[in-house]
Backbone as CSV, one residue per row, in Angstrom:
resi,resn,N_x,N_y,N_z,CA_x,CA_y,CA_z,C_x,C_y,C_z
1,MET,29.130,-21.844,-40.543,28.961,-21.533,-39.151,29.308,-22.735,-38.317
2,ALA,29.862,-22.500,-37.252,30.211,-23.579,-36.312,29.066,-24.071,-35.570
3,GLU,29.039,-25.405,-35.397,27.952,-25.982,-34.620,28.173,-25.754,-33.113
4,THR,27.055,-25.468,-32.384,27.121,-25.239,-30.958,26.838,-26.553,-30.232
5,ASP,27.481,-26.765,-29.159,27.285,-27.984,-28.357,25.966,-27.852,-27.601
6,PRO,25.024,-28.766,-27.821,23.714,-28.670,-27.184,23.817,-28.624,-25.641
7,LYS,24.836,-29.328,-25.072,24.978,-29.305,-23.633,25.328,-27.931,-23.140
8,SER,26.201,-27.228,-23.854,26.589,-25.881,-23.488,25.464,-24.914,-23.582
9,VAL,24.608,-25.048,-24.614,23.422,-24.216,-24.761,22.503,-24.475,-23.573
10,GLN,22.320,-25.712,-23.234,21.400,-26.077,-22.121,21.960,-25.505,-20.776
11,ASP,23.245,-25.684,-20.592,23.855,-25.120,-19.402,23.691,-23.590,-19.284
12,LEU,23.926,-22.906,-20.410,23.799,-21.453,-20.446,22.357,-21.051,-20.180
13,THR,21.455,-21.793,-20.716,20.024,-21.518,-20.519,19.658,-21.700,-19.021
14,ALA,20.149,-22.749,-18.435,19.891,-22.998,-16.986,20.499,-21.899,-16.122
15,VAL,21.707,-21.455,-16.485,22.364,-20.380,-15.699,21.535,-19.074,-15.827
16,VAL,21.140,-18.753,-17.020,20.341,-17.543,-17.238,18.993,-17.599,-16.519
17,GLN,18.361,-18.749,-16.543,17.074,-18.891,-15.814,17.271,-18.766,-14.328
18,THR,18.365,-19.349,-13.808,18.646,-19.228,-12.386,18.910,-17.777,-12.008
19,LEU,19.693,-17.080,-12.773,19.945,-15.658,-12.501,18.670,-14.841,-12.539
20,LEU,17.843,-15.096,-13.532,16.578,-14.351,-13.618,15.684,-14.666,-12.445
21,GLN,15.663,-15.865,-11.981,14.828,-16.223,-10.820,15.386,-15.530,-9.580
22,GLN,16.680,-15.494,-9.422,17.287,-14.873,-8.287,16.979,-13.341,-8.281
23,MET,17.046,-12.742,-9.462,16.734,-11.300,-9.577,15.248,-11.075,-9.245
24,GLN,14.368,-11.908,-9.698,12.963,-11.790,-9.425,12.716,-11.938,-7.923
25,ASP,13.361,-12.919,-7.276,13.244,-13.074,-5.834,13.699,-11.855,-5.083
26,LYS,14.849,-11.332,-5.446,15.363,-10.115,-4.789,14.479,-8.960,-4.977
27,PHE,13.930,-8.798,-6.207,13.040,-7.676,-6.471,11.772,-7.825,-5.648
28,GLN,11.238,-9.057,-5.543,10.015,-9.242,-4.739,10.245,-8.921,-3.254
29,THR,11.416,-9.375,-2.763,11.784,-9.088,-1.356,11.864,-7.611,-1.135
30,MET,12.527,-6.886,-2.003,12.645,-5.400,-1.830,11.265,-4.789,-1.971
31,SER,10.418,-5.218,-2.876,9.096,-4.664,-3.041,8.297,-4.863,-1.752
32,ASP,8.353,-6.067,-1.185,7.638,-6.365,0.036,8.135,-5.446,1.211
33,GLN,9.458,-5.231,1.273,9.963,-4.375,2.331,9.510,-2.959,2.175
34,ILE,9.501,-2.437,0.956,9.077,-1.054,0.679,7.593,-0.924,1.047
35,ILE,6.787,-1.867,0.627,5.374,-1.825,0.913,5.104,-1.903,2.422
36,GLY,5.885,-2.763,3.098,5.767,-2.868,4.550,6.149,-1.608,5.248
37,ARG,7.169,-0.969,4.814,7.605,0.296,5.436,6.550,1.382,5.175
38,ASN,5.993,1.434,3.993,4.989,2.430,3.693,3.723,2.198,4.537
39,ILE,3.308,0.959,4.707,2.162,0.654,5.552,2.444,1.059,6.977
40,LEU,3.634,0.760,7.490,4.015,1.116,8.835,3.989,2.656,8.979
41,PHE,4.552,3.398,7.988,4.586,4.803,8.068,3.168,5.393,8.117
42,PHE,2.293,4.895,7.281,0.900,5.413,7.231,0.143,5.051,8.479
43,LYS,0.400,3.879,9.034,-0.213,3.477,10.268,0.219,4.416,11.437
44,LYS,1.500,4.723,11.519,2.040,5.614,12.503,1.413,7.010,12.314
45,LYS,1.366,7.445,11.105,0.802,8.792,10.779,-0.710,8.816,11.179
46,GLN,-1.417,7.774,10.851,-2.823,7.674,11.158,-2.995,7.654,12.693
47,LEU,-2.177,6.926,13.380,-2.258,6.848,14.841,-1.982,8.215,15.444
48,GLY,-0.970,8.931,14.907,-0.685,10.301,15.372,-1.868,11.211,15.194
49,CYS,-2.555,11.118,14.075,-3.746,11.955,13.841,-4.823,11.588,14.816
50,ARG,-4.993,10.331,15.081,-6.021,9.913,16.028,-5.748,10.442,17.414
51,ILE,-4.469,10.384,17.836,-4.089,10.894,19.137,-4.320,12.402,19.166
52,ASP,-4.024,13.137,18.122,-4.259,14.553,18.068,-5.777,14.847,18.215
53,ASP,-6.607,14.087,17.471,-8.033,14.207,17.560,-8.544,13.958,18.962
54,LEU,-8.011,12.928,19.536,-8.433,12.493,20.910,-8.085,13.646,21.886
55,GLU,-6.855,14.200,21.802,-6.492,15.331,22.702,-7.425,16.507,22.468
56,LYS,-7.769,16.822,21.255,-8.662,17.941,21.005,-10.049,17.652,21.573
57,ASN,-10.532,16.444,21.409,-11.833,16.097,21.952,-11.874,16.194,23.480
58,ILE,-10.776,15.743,24.099,-10.681,15.833,25.542,-10.655,17.279,25.999
59,ALA,-9.862,18.105,25.301,-9.841,19.525,25.636,-11.197,20.138,25.542
60,ASP,-11.955,19.796,24.426,-13.278,20.342,24.217,-14.234,19.897,25.331
61,LEU,-14.143,18.598,25.754,-14.983,18.113,26.841,-14.678,18.798,28.146
62,MET,-13.343,19.024,28.409,-12.976,19.716,29.611,-13.521,21.137,29.621
63,THR,-13.475,21.799,28.474,-13.977,23.196,28.386,-15.478,23.199,28.676
64,GLN,-16.186,22.215,28.074,-17.620,22.145,28.271,-17.996,21.808,29.721
65,ALA,-17.102,21.033,30.380,-17.353,20.661,31.770,-16.926,21.757,32.743
66,GLY,-16.335,22.806,32.243,-15.910,23.914,33.098,-14.544,23.654,33.775
67,VAL,-13.712,22.804,33.179,-12.402,22.530,33.717,-11.383,23.243,32.885
68,GLU,-10.513,24.022,33.517,-9.495,24.761,32.770,-8.157,24.190,33.132
69,GLU,-7.216,24.274,32.161,-5.873,23.800,32.360,-5.003,24.897,33.008
70,LEU,-4.341,24.601,34.120,-3.454,25.543,34.775,-2.114,24.880,34.995
71,GLU,-1.044,25.507,34.657,0.311,25.077,34.882,0.518,23.643,34.389
72,GLY,0.345,23.393,33.165,0.593,22.072,32.591,-0.507,21.087,32.915
73,GLU,-0.231,20.161,33.842,-1.176,19.010,34.085,-2.096,19.275,35.189
74,ASN,-1.951,20.305,35.997,-2.883,20.576,37.133,-4.190,21.147,36.617
75,LYS,-5.274,20.519,36.953,-6.616,20.912,36.501,-7.439,21.352,37.677
76,THR,-8.174,22.467,37.499,-9.103,22.898,38.581,-10.379,23.322,37.899
77,PRO,-11.498,23.205,38.629,-12.755,23.590,38.035,-12.772,25.097,37.816
78,ALA,-13.411,25.514,36.714,-13.499,26.945,36.483,-14.551,27.504,37.415
79,PRO,-14.363,28.806,37.839,-15.295,29.416,38.787,-16.646,29.575,38.088
80,ASN,-17.682,29.386,38.938,-19.052,29.610,38.432,-19.294,31.052,38.128
81,LYS,-19.915,31.318,37.024,-20.156,32.695,36.605,-21.622,33.076,36.887
82,SER,-22.173,32.680,38.055,-23.558,32.969,38.356,-23.678,34.293,39.067
């Protein structure tokens, strides 16, 4: 068997280690981006649900207060049923 040059083996090892570190860094960056996007998506979804709940609660309060919705945004008190 032919002898290998120790310097060449060390160089090859250094190159492989550098490549592996670069791959690890890129993988970590992509993972962080994916996690960040998922967190943002869920925060937006959660905020949307909270807004929907708030709108429902406002509508319920308006109904309890005797205010009815007419023609979109115009609100008038409901007539007393006495």
